[in-house]
MIGUGU-236717 format. One record per atom (N, C-alpha, C, O): chain; residue in one letter; x, y negated, z; atom name. Coordinates in steps of 0.05 Angstrom, whole numbers, plus 5000, padded with zeros to 4 digits. Layout:
REM MIGUGU-236717
unit,code,c1,c2,c3,site
A,A,X,Y,Z,CA .
...
END
This chain:
REM MIGUGU-236717
unit,code,c1,c2,c3,site
A,M,7567,3983,2552,N .
A,M,7555,3958,2533,CA .
A,M,7567,3937,2547,C .
A,M,7558,3916,2537,O .
A,S,7578,3933,2561,N .
A,S,7582,3910,2573,CA .
A,S,7603,3899,2551,C .
A,S,7602,3877,2541,O .
A,G,7620,3918,2546,N .
A,G,7645,3915,2524,CA .
A,G,7635,3909,2499,C .
A,G,7652,3903,2482,O .
A,Q,7616,3909,2495,N .
A,Q,7609,3902,2461,CA .
A,Q,7602,3871,2466,C .
A,Q,7610,3852,2452,O .
A,I,7581,3870,2495,N .
A,I,7566,3843,2487,CA .
A,I,7593,3826,2492,C .
A,I,7600,3812,2473,O .
A,R,7608,3826,2512,N .
A,R,7619,3814,2514,CA .
A,R,7643,3793,2501,C .
A,R,7658,3775,2509,O .
A,P,7637,3805,2478,N .
A,P,7658,3790,2457,CA .
A,P,7642,3768,2441,C .
A,P,7650,3747,2432,O .
A,T,7606,3785,2440,N .
A,T,7590,3770,2422,CA .
A,T,7589,3740,2440,C .
A,T,7594,3719,2429,O .
A,I,7583,3743,2462,N .
A,I,7587,3721,2485,CA .
A,I,7606,3694,2480,C .
A,I,7602,3670,2478,O .
A,H,7634,3713,2479,N .
A,H,7654,3702,2468,CA .
A,H,7656,3686,2450,C .
A,H,7663,3663,2453,O .
A,F,7648,3696,2429,N .
A,F,7644,3675,2400,CA .
A,F,7625,3659,2408,C .
A,F,7635,3636,2413,O .
A,L,7600,3660,2413,N .
A,L,7577,3648,2416,CA .
A,L,7586,3625,2428,C .
A,L,7579,3602,2421,O .
A,E,7600,3631,2444,N .
A,E,7608,3601,2474,CA .
A,E,7625,3587,2460,C .
A,E,7624,3562,2462,O .
A,N,7643,3598,2445,N .
A,N,7673,3580,2428,CA .
A,N,7662,3567,2406,C .
A,N,7678,3550,2398,O .
A,C,7634,3568,2388,N .
A,C,7617,3557,2372,CA .
A,C,7610,3531,2382,C .
A,C,7615,3509,2373,O .
A,S,7598,3539,2404,N .
A,S,7587,3510,2424,CA .
A,S,7613,3494,2423,C .
A,S,7618,3474,2409,O .
A,E,7631,3512,2445,N .
A,E,7654,3489,2451,CA .
A,E,7665,3470,2429,C .
A,E,7669,3445,2431,O .
A,F,7669,3485,2412,N .
A,F,7682,3468,2386,CA .
A,F,7657,3446,2375,C .
A,F,7659,3422,2380,O .
A,T,7637,3457,2362,N .
A,T,7615,3442,2359,CA .
A,T,7618,3420,2382,C .
A,T,7633,3402,2375,O .
A,G,7607,3417,2406,N .
A,G,7608,3398,2424,CA .
A,G,7635,3380,2426,C .
A,G,7634,3355,2428,O .
A,R,7664,3396,2425,N .
A,R,7684,3380,2432,CA .
A,R,7683,3356,2402,C .
A,R,7688,3332,2400,O .
A,A,7677,3372,2388,N .
A,A,7679,3365,2353,CA .
A,A,7656,3330,2362,C .
A,A,7665,3308,2361,O .
A,V,7630,3337,2368,N .
A,V,7619,3314,2361,CA .
A,V,7630,3300,2386,C .
A,V,7639,3280,2374,O .
A,S,7636,3296,2412,N .
A,S,7648,3286,2417,CA .
A,S,7663,3258,2420,C .
A,S,7661,3239,2436,O .
A,W,7672,3263,2405,N .
A,W,7692,3248,2394,CA .
A,W,7679,3224,2370,C .
A,W,7693,3210,2356,O .
A,L,7654,3225,2371,N .
A,L,7634,3206,2350,CA .
A,L,7629,3182,2376,C .
A,L,7626,3157,2375,O .
A,T,7629,3198,2395,N .
A,T,7625,3168,2419,CA .
A,T,7641,3141,2414,C .
A,T,7635,3118,2410,O .
A,L,7662,3155,2418,N .
A,L,7686,3137,2416,CA .
A,L,7687,3125,2382,C .
A,L,7693,3102,2385,O .
A,L,7684,3129,2360,N .
A,L,7681,3127,2341,CA .
A,L,7654,3099,2338,C .
A,L,7654,3076,2330,O .
A,M,7634,3119,2351,N .
A,M,7612,3093,2358,CA .
A,M,7612,3067,2368,C .
A,M,7598,3048,2362,O .
A,V,7639,3069,2393,N .
A,V,7648,3045,2406,CA .
A,V,7661,3028,2384,C .
A,V,7653,3005,2380,O .
A,I,7680,3038,2369,N .
A,I,7696,3027,2355,CA .
A,I,7675,3010,2326,C .
A,I,7680,2987,2319,O .
A,V,7658,3023,2317,N .
A,V,7648,3021,2295,CA .
A,V,7618,3000,2309,C .
A,V,7606,2984,2295,O .
A,T,7613,3004,2333,N .
A,T,7591,2980,2346,CA .
A,T,7607,2946,2343,C .
A,T,7599,2926,2333,O .
A,L,7634,2954,2357,N .
A,L,7652,2936,2364,CA .
A,L,7650,2921,2332,C .
A,L,7640,2899,2326,O .
A,A,7665,2944,2314,N .
A,A,7673,2925,2286,CA .
A,A,7637,2914,2276,C .
A,A,7636,2895,2260,O .
A,V,7624,2919,2280,N .
A,V,7592,2903,2271,CA .
A,V,7581,2880,2281,C .
A,V,7564,2866,2271,O .
A,V,7598,2878,2308,N .
A,V,7591,2857,2317,CA .
A,V,7607,2836,2314,C .
A,V,7598,2813,2312,O .
A,V,7634,2843,2314,N .
A,V,7658,2829,2295,CA .
A,V,7656,2815,2277,C .
A,V,7666,2793,2272,O .
A,L,7637,2833,2259,N .
A,L,7639,2828,2232,CA .
A,L,7612,2805,2235,C .
A,L,7616,2782,2227,O .
A,R,7594,2811,2244,N .
A,R,7570,2798,2238,CA .
A,R,7572,2766,2255,C .
A,R,7569,2745,2241,O .
A,Y,7577,2764,2279,N .
A,Y,7576,2747,2292,CA .
A,Y,7602,2729,2294,C .
A,Y,7603,2705,2299,O .
A,G,7625,2746,2288,N .
A,G,7652,2731,2287,CA .
A,G,7651,2719,2256,C .
A,G,7658,2696,2251,O .
A,L,7641,2737,2238,N .
A,L,7653,2726,2208,CA .
A,L,7632,2726,2188,C .
A,L,7639,2727,2165,O .
A,S,7605,2726,2196,N .
A,S,7582,2724,2194,CA .
A,S,7572,2745,2165,C .
A,S,7553,2740,2151,O .
A,I,7591,2772,2164,N .
A,I,7590,2785,2146,CA .
A,I,7578,2814,2165,C .
A,I,7588,2826,2184,O .
A,G,7542,2821,2142,N .
A,G,7544,2845,2149,CA .
A,G,7545,2874,2140,C .
A,G,7560,2879,2122,O .
A,S,7532,2893,2149,N .
A,S,7535,2915,2133,CA .
A,S,7518,2939,2141,C .
A,S,7524,2957,2157,O .
A,V,7499,2937,2130,N .
A,V,7478,2953,2137,CA .
A,V,7484,2987,2137,C .
A,V,7474,3002,2153,O .
A,A,7505,2994,2114,N .
A,A,7512,3024,2115,CA .
A,A,7530,3029,2149,C .
A,A,7529,3048,2165,O .
A,L,7546,3003,2150,N .
A,L,7562,3005,2178,CA .
A,L,7541,3007,2199,C .
A,L,7551,3018,2219,O .
A,Q,7518,3003,2204,N .
A,Q,7502,2997,2227,CA .
A,Q,7488,3020,2225,C .
A,Q,7483,3033,2245,O .
A,E,7478,3028,2201,N .
A,E,7461,3059,2200,CA .
A,E,7483,3084,2212,C .
A,E,7481,3104,2227,O .
A,S,7504,3072,2200,N .
A,S,7526,3102,2217,CA .
A,S,7529,3108,2241,C .
A,S,7536,3130,2250,O .
A,I,7522,3079,2257,N .
A,I,7517,3092,2286,CA .
A,I,7493,3110,2285,C .
A,I,7494,3134,2281,O .
A,T,7467,3093,2289,N .
A,T,7448,3118,2281,CA .
A,T,7444,3149,2275,C .
A,T,7427,3165,2281,O .
A,Y,7475,3149,2257,N .
A,Y,7478,3180,2241,CA .
A,Y,7491,3184,2272,C .
A,Y,7474,3192,2289,O .
A,M,7519,3180,2281,N .
A,M,7533,3184,2299,CA .
A,M,7522,3183,2319,C .
A,M,7527,3206,2328,O .
A,H,7507,3173,2336,N .
A,H,7494,3175,2353,CA .
A,H,7467,3202,2354,C .
A,H,7460,3213,2376,O .
A,A,7457,3208,2333,N .
A,A,7446,3233,2320,CA .
A,A,7454,3264,2327,C .
A,A,7442,3283,2335,O .
A,A,7478,3259,2322,N .
A,A,7501,3279,2320,CA .
A,A,7503,3288,2345,C .
A,A,7501,3312,2350,O .
A,V,7508,3269,2364,N .
A,V,7525,3274,2386,CA .
A,V,7497,3284,2407,C .
A,V,7503,3301,2424,O .
A,F,7472,3275,2405,N .
A,F,7455,3280,2416,CA .
A,F,7443,3311,2406,C .
A,F,7432,3325,2423,O .
A,L,7445,3319,2376,N .
A,L,7425,3334,2373,CA .
A,L,7447,3366,2359,C .
A,L,7437,3387,2352,O .
A,L,7476,3358,2360,N .
A,L,7490,3373,2355,CA .
A,L,7507,3380,2381,C .
A,L,7524,3398,2380,O .
A,G,7504,3366,2402,N .
A,G,7518,3374,2434,CA .
A,G,7506,3384,2455,C .
A,G,7514,3390,2477,O .
A,A,7468,3386,2439,N .
A,A,7451,3412,2456,CA .
A,A,7462,3425,2469,C .
A,A,7464,3422,2493,O .
A,A,7477,3450,2450,N .
A,A,7484,3473,2454,CA .
A,A,7510,3473,2469,C .
A,A,7517,3493,2480,O .
A,Y,7523,3452,2469,N .
A,Y,7549,3451,2486,CA .
A,Y,7543,3438,2518,C .
A,Y,7559,3440,2536,O .
A,T,7522,3426,2520,N .
A,T,7506,3413,2546,CA .
A,T,7491,3438,2552,C .
A,T,7490,3438,2576,O .
A,L,7479,3459,2542,N .
A,L,7471,3478,2556,CA .
A,L,7496,3499,2562,C .
A,L,7494,3514,2581,O .
A,K,7514,3499,2550,N .
A,K,7531,3515,2560,CA .
A,K,7548,3502,2587,C .
A,K,7556,3518,2604,O .
A,R,7553,3477,2590,N .
A,R,7569,3465,2606,CA .
A,R,7546,3464,2639,C .
A,R,7552,3456,2662,O .
A,D,7515,3481,2627,N .
A,D,7495,3475,2644,CA .
A,D,7493,3445,2649,C .
A,D,7495,3439,2673,O .
A,G,7489,3424,2631,N .
A,G,7488,3403,2639,CA .
A,G,7462,3393,2631,C .
A,G,7458,3368,2630,O .
A,H,7443,3409,2625,N .
A,H,7408,3399,2625,CA .
A,H,7402,3399,2654,C .
A,H,7414,3408,2674,O .
A,V,7374,3383,2650,N .
A,V,7354,3375,2672,CA .
A,V,7350,3394,2689,C .
A,V,7334,3409,2678,O .
A,R,7355,3403,2712,N .
A,R,7344,3430,2714,CA .
A,R,7329,3421,2750,C .
A,R,7340,3409,2768,O .
A,V,7301,3432,2749,N .
A,V,7288,3422,2779,CA .
A,V,7296,3449,2793,C .
A,V,7282,3470,2791,O .
A,D,7319,3447,2809,N .
A,D,7323,3473,2829,CA .
A,D,7319,3479,2852,C .
A,D,7334,3493,2865,O .
A,I,7291,3465,2862,N .
A,I,7287,3459,2892,CA .
A,I,7296,3495,2903,C .
A,I,7312,3500,2921,O .
A,F,7281,3515,2887,N .
A,F,7284,3544,2895,CA .
A,F,7313,3564,2884,C .
A,F,7327,3582,2894,O .
A,Y,7314,3548,2856,N .
A,Y,7343,3559,2848,CA .
A,Y,7364,3568,2859,C .
A,Y,7374,3591,2858,O .
A,R,7373,3539,2876,N .
A,R,7401,3531,2875,CA .
A,R,7406,3547,2904,C .
A,R,7428,3545,2915,O .
A,K,7383,3563,2917,N .
A,K,7380,3575,2947,CA .
A,K,7382,3612,2925,C .
A,K,7393,3632,2936,O .
A,F,7373,3615,2901,N .
A,F,7374,3640,2905,CA .
A,F,7402,3661,2898,C .
A,F,7425,3653,2895,O .
A,S,7396,3682,2897,N .
A,S,7427,3693,2895,CA .
A,S,7431,3696,2871,C .
A,S,7411,3689,2859,O .
A,P,7449,3705,2857,N .
A,P,7465,3705,2826,CA .
A,P,7443,3726,2817,C .
A,P,7427,3723,2798,O .
A,T,7444,3749,2834,N .
A,T,7427,3762,2815,CA .
A,T,7388,3750,2803,C .
A,T,7374,3756,2784,O .
A,R,7386,3728,2832,N .
A,R,7357,3721,2819,CA .
A,R,7355,3703,2802,C .
A,R,7336,3699,2787,O .
A,Q,7378,3690,2803,N .
A,Q,7388,3670,2782,CA .
A,Q,7387,3679,2754,C .
A,Q,7373,3669,2736,O .
A,A,7400,3694,2751,N .
A,A,7405,3717,2730,CA .
A,A,7379,3727,2726,C .
A,A,7369,3720,2705,O .
A,W,7368,3740,2738,N .
A,W,7333,3736,2724,CA .
A,W,7312,3707,2717,C .
A,W,7294,3708,2700,O .
A,V,7319,3687,2730,N .
A,V,7307,3668,2714,CA .
A,V,7318,3664,2690,C .
A,V,7306,3670,2670,O .
A,N,7344,3654,2689,N .
A,N,7353,3649,2672,CA .
A,N,7345,3664,2652,C .
A,N,7330,3652,2637,O .
A,A,7351,3695,2643,N .
A,A,7346,3709,2623,CA .
A,A,7314,3713,2614,C .
A,A,7308,3717,2591,O .
A,I,7290,3710,2641,N .
A,I,7271,3709,2631,CA .
A,I,7264,3673,2616,C .
A,I,7250,3669,2597,O .
A,G,7274,3657,2629,N .
A,G,7266,3629,2615,CA .
A,G,7288,3633,2593,C .
A,G,7276,3622,2575,O .
A,G,7310,3641,2583,N .
A,G,7324,3648,2559,CA .
A,G,7300,3660,2532,C .
A,G,7298,3649,2510,O .
A,I,7287,3680,2539,N .
A,I,7272,3699,2532,CA .
A,I,7248,3682,2521,C .
A,I,7243,3678,2497,O .
A,V,7228,3671,2548,N .
A,V,7204,3671,2543,CA .
A,V,7204,3637,2532,C .
A,V,7189,3628,2514,O .
A,F,7225,3620,2547,N .
A,F,7219,3594,2526,CA .
A,F,7236,3586,2517,C .
A,F,7231,3572,2497,O .
A,L,7261,3588,2524,N .
A,L,7287,3574,2515,CA .
A,L,7288,3582,2478,C .
A,L,7289,3563,2462,O .
A,L,7288,3609,2468,N .
A,L,7293,3621,2439,CA .
A,L,7268,3611,2428,C .
A,L,7269,3600,2405,O .
A,P,7245,3615,2442,N .
A,P,7221,3610,2424,CA .
A,P,7220,3587,2418,C .
A,P,7221,3583,2394,O .
A,L,7219,3564,2436,N .
A,L,7217,3531,2423,CA .
A,L,7233,3531,2407,C .
A,L,7226,3521,2386,O .
A,C,7267,3544,2409,N .
A,C,7287,3541,2383,CA .
A,C,7277,3550,2360,C .
A,C,7279,3535,2341,O .
A,A,7263,3574,2357,N .
A,A,7256,3592,2333,CA .
A,A,7222,3567,2326,C .
A,A,7212,3571,2304,O .
A,F,7214,3555,2335,N .
A,F,7190,3543,2332,CA .
A,F,7202,3520,2327,C .
A,F,7191,3511,2307,O .
A,M,7217,3508,2333,N .
A,M,7242,3484,2325,CA .
A,M,7251,3473,2297,C .
A,M,7252,3452,2284,O .
A,V,7255,3498,2294,N .
A,V,7268,3513,2256,CA .
A,V,7250,3512,2248,C .
A,V,7247,3496,2230,O .
A,F,7229,3529,2256,N .
A,F,7202,3529,2228,CA .
A,F,7189,3499,2224,C .
A,F,7180,3490,2202,O .
A,I,7191,3484,2252,N .
A,I,7168,3460,2233,CA .
A,I,7190,3438,2220,C .
A,I,7187,3425,2199,O .
A,S,7210,3438,2234,N .
A,S,7237,3427,2217,CA .
A,S,7240,3434,2195,C .
A,S,7236,3415,2181,O .
A,W,7245,3451,2184,N .
A,W,7259,3471,2160,CA .
A,W,7256,3454,2134,C .
A,W,7274,3442,2122,O .
A,D,7224,3455,2125,N .
A,D,7205,3448,2097,CA .
A,D,7212,3414,2104,C .
A,D,7221,3405,2082,O .
A,F,7213,3392,2125,N .
A,F,7220,3367,2138,CA .
A,F,7254,3361,2122,C .
A,F,7261,3342,2109,O .
A,A,7263,3377,2129,N .
A,A,7295,3364,2121,CA .
A,A,7297,3386,2094,C .
A,A,7317,3380,2081,O .
A,A,7281,3412,2081,N .
A,A,7285,3411,2063,CA .
A,A,7273,3399,2032,C .
A,A,7281,3402,2009,O .
A,S,7256,3388,2041,N .
A,S,7247,3366,2022,CA .
A,S,7256,3349,2022,C .
A,S,7262,3344,1998,O .
A,S,7265,3329,2038,N .
A,S,7294,3308,2044,CA .
A,S,7310,3314,2026,C .
A,S,7315,3295,2011,O .
A,W,7325,3340,2019,N .
A,W,7345,3350,2010,CA .
A,W,7337,3351,1978,C .
A,W,7353,3347,1960,O .
A,R,7309,3357,1975,N .
A,R,7294,3370,1945,CA .
A,R,7296,3333,1936,C .
A,R,7284,3327,1915,O .
A,I,7303,3319,1945,N .
A,I,7293,3289,1931,CA .
A,I,7317,3270,1937,C .
A,I,7320,3250,1923,O .
A,R,7338,3277,1963,N .
A,R,7366,3273,1959,CA .
A,R,7360,3242,1978,C .
A,R,7372,3220,1977,O .
A,E,7341,3250,1990,N .
A,E,7331,3221,2012,CA .
A,E,7355,3205,2019,C .
A,E,7377,3214,2023,O .
A,A,7348,3174,2022,N .
A,A,7364,3153,2019,CA .
A,A,7360,3141,2036,C .
A,A,7346,3154,2051,O .
A,S,7365,3117,2046,N .
A,S,7365,3103,2069,CA .
A,S,7342,3083,2044,C .
A,S,7343,3082,2019,O .
A,G,7319,3066,2067,N .
A,G,7295,3058,2065,CA .
A,G,7320,3022,2046,C .
A,G,7310,3009,2028,O .
A,N,7339,3018,2053,N .
A,N,7361,2997,2051,CA .
A,N,7377,2996,2034,C .
A,N,7396,3011,2035,O .
A,A,7372,2978,2014,N .
A,A,7393,2976,1988,CA .
A,A,7417,2988,2000,C .
A,A,7427,3010,1994,O .
A,D,7426,2971,2017,N .
A,D,7456,2977,2018,CA .
A,D,7461,2994,2048,C .
A,D,7478,2992,2066,O .
A,G,7433,3015,2041,N .
A,G,7449,3036,2069,CA .
A,G,7453,3061,2060,C .
A,G,7451,3068,2037,O .
A,I,7461,3079,2087,N .
A,I,7474,3100,2068,CA .
A,I,7459,3121,2058,C .
A,I,7443,3132,2073,O .
A,P,7461,3131,2026,N .
A,P,7443,3147,2009,CA .
A,P,7449,3182,2029,C .
A,P,7461,3201,2018,O .
A,A,7440,3182,2051,N .
A,A,7447,3206,2060,CA .
A,A,7423,3217,2081,C .
A,A,7428,3239,2091,O .
A,V,7404,3207,2086,N .
A,V,7379,3211,2098,CA .
A,V,7381,3239,2108,C .
A,V,7388,3244,2131,O .
A,F,7375,3262,2085,N .
A,F,7380,3282,2080,CA .
A,F,7398,3297,2103,C .
A,F,7388,3318,2113,O .
A,L,7421,3288,2111,N .
A,L,7440,3305,2122,CA .
A,L,7430,3292,2153,C .
A,L,7428,3307,2172,O .
A,L,7424,3269,2157,N .
A,L,7409,3261,2184,CA .
A,L,7383,3280,2191,C .
A,L,7373,3286,2213,O .
A,K,7376,3287,2166,N .
A,K,7341,3301,2180,CA .
A,K,7350,3326,2178,C .
A,K,7334,3343,2186,O .
A,S,7374,3335,2168,N .
A,S,7378,3368,2173,CA .
A,S,7389,3382,2194,C .
A,S,7391,3407,2198,O .
A,M,7398,3351,2212,N .
A,M,7414,3360,2235,CA .
A,M,7391,3366,2262,C .
A,M,7396,3364,2287,O .
A,I,7366,3375,2248,N .
A,I,7343,3373,2266,CA .
A,I,7341,3404,2270,C .
A,I,7341,3413,2293,O .
A,P,7341,3422,2248,N .
A,P,7334,3449,2248,CA .
A,P,7371,3463,2262,C .
A,P,7377,3480,2280,O .
A,L,7390,3446,2245,N .
A,L,7414,3455,2252,CA .
A,L,7421,3456,2292,C .
A,L,7439,3468,2303,O .
A,M,7400,3437,2305,N .
A,M,7410,3436,2332,CA .
A,M,7392,3455,2344,C .
A,M,7399,3464,2366,O .
A,A,7370,3465,2334,N .
A,A,7353,3485,2348,CA .
A,A,7373,3509,2335,C .
A,A,7379,3526,2351,O .
A,I,7380,3510,2317,N .
A,I,7396,3542,2320,CA .
A,I,7421,3537,2333,C .
A,I,7424,3551,2353,O .
A,T,7439,3522,2328,N .
A,T,7463,3523,2351,CA .
A,T,7452,3523,2380,C .
A,T,7469,3525,2399,O .
A,L,7424,3521,2385,N .
A,L,7417,3515,2411,CA .
A,L,7405,3552,2421,C .
A,L,7411,3566,2440,O .
A,A,7390,3556,2399,N .
A,A,7389,3589,2404,CA .
A,A,7411,3605,2404,C .
A,A,7412,3627,2417,O .
A,L,7427,3598,2393,N .
A,L,7465,3611,2389,CA .
A,L,7467,3616,2422,C .
A,L,7469,3636,2435,O .
A,Q,7464,3585,2429,N .
A,Q,7479,3585,2460,CA .
A,Q,7461,3596,2477,C .
A,Q,7470,3610,2496,O .
A,G,7433,3592,2473,N .
A,G,7407,3607,2490,CA .
A,G,7418,3635,2488,C .
A,G,7421,3647,2509,O .
A,L,7423,3647,2464,N .
A,L,7432,3680,2463,CA .
A,L,7446,3681,2487,C .
A,L,7439,3693,2508,O .
A,A,7472,3666,2484,N .
A,A,7498,3672,2496,CA .
A,A,7485,3675,2525,C .
A,A,7487,3693,2542,O .
A,E,7470,3652,2526,N .
A,E,7467,3651,2574,CA .
A,E,7450,3671,2573,C .
A,E,7450,3683,2595,O .
A,T,7430,3682,2554,N .
A,T,7407,3703,2554,CA .
A,T,7432,3734,2563,C .
A,T,7425,3751,2580,O .
A,L,7451,3736,2552,N .
A,L,7464,3755,2548,CA .
A,L,7485,3751,2575,C .
A,L,7496,3771,2583,O .
A,K,7492,3728,2586,N .
A,K,7506,3735,2611,CA .
A,K,7499,3745,2627,C .
A,K,7511,3762,2641,O .
A,S,7462,3733,2629,N .
A,S,7442,3738,2659,CA .
A,S,7440,3769,2648,C .
A,S,7444,3787,2665,O .
A,L,7435,3775,2626,N .
A,L,7427,3801,2626,CA .
A,L,7455,3818,2633,C .
A,L,7453,3842,2640,O .
A,L,7481,3807,2632,N .
A,L,7498,3831,2637,CA .
A,L,7507,3826,2668,C .
A,L,7523,3842,2679,O .
A,I,7494,3801,2684,N .
A,I,7489,3804,2705,CA .
A,I,7476,3826,2723,C .
A,I,7484,3839,2743,O .
A,L,7458,3824,2711,N .
A,L,7438,3845,2719,CA .
A,L,7437,3877,2714,C .
A,L,7429,3895,2728,O .
A,I,7453,3877,2684,N .
A,I,7459,3914,2688,CA .
A,I,7477,3918,2691,C .
A,I,7481,3942,2689,O .
A,D,7500,3901,2698,N .
A,D,7525,3912,2709,CA .
A,D,7530,3910,2742,C .
A,D,7549,3919,2754,O .
A,G,7504,3893,2753,N .
A,G,7510,3883,2782,CA .
A,G,7530,3870,2786,C .
A,G,7541,3869,2808,O .
A,S,7539,3856,2764,N .
A,S,7561,3834,2774,CA .
A,S,7562,3811,2778,C .
A,S,7559,3800,2756,O .
A,E,7565,3792,2798,N .
A,E,7566,3764,2797,CA .
A,E,7584,3748,2786,C .
A,E,7589,3725,2792,O .
A,Q,7595,3761,2770,N .
A,Q,7616,3743,2761,CA .
A,Q,7616,3732,2738,C .
A,Q,7612,3751,2723,O .
A,E,7619,3710,2723,N .
A,E,7621,3695,2697,CA .
A,E,7620,3719,2669,C .
A,E,7642,3730,2665,O .
A,A,7609,3722,2661,N .
A,A,7607,3743,2636,CA .
A,A,7624,3732,2614,C .
A,A,7631,3747,2595,O .
A,S,7632,3699,2616,N .
A,S,7648,3689,2599,CA .
A,S,7671,3675,2609,C .
A,S,7672,3673,2634,O .
A,D,7692,3664,2594,N .
A,D,7717,3652,2604,CA .
A,D,7711,3631,2600,C .
A,D,7704,3626,2577,O .
A,D,7710,3605,2621,N .
A,D,7708,3578,2618,CA .
A,D,7736,3567,2618,C .
A,D,7740,3543,2615,O .
END
């Protein structure tokens, strides 16, 4: 059974890895654009609403689309007073139950509540409230359900890794980092 699950885990983790690495470059671009906004505004007295809004879009992308990558890298905040002392099997139980009971239902709920929000924005091709702003607010709002979907896929990979540990009795990672 683990022979069938491992390629699925590997594929899901590769998707998270690709997305996380891709959006990580936006942090560098945000710094450059912020510098440009400051130089243009205070040095040359030139303002650009679209340039300023682009920083918000990039910031949203980094946090929303980087959530699955952060989960893959175990970078989310965890109160692990007891967890760190657990055996790998006990940790796998905690992770599997947490994924099945909390993370995956939360992601499903987030997709459910944000889908119409993003879809209605797409229907009207919602644009910035500012005349010179970015005419693509619908893309910004689409990142909310997309975040929930990518987080759910990585959550599924994490849950499957934990289940492999429980099924196989193996304490090694179910995927290669």
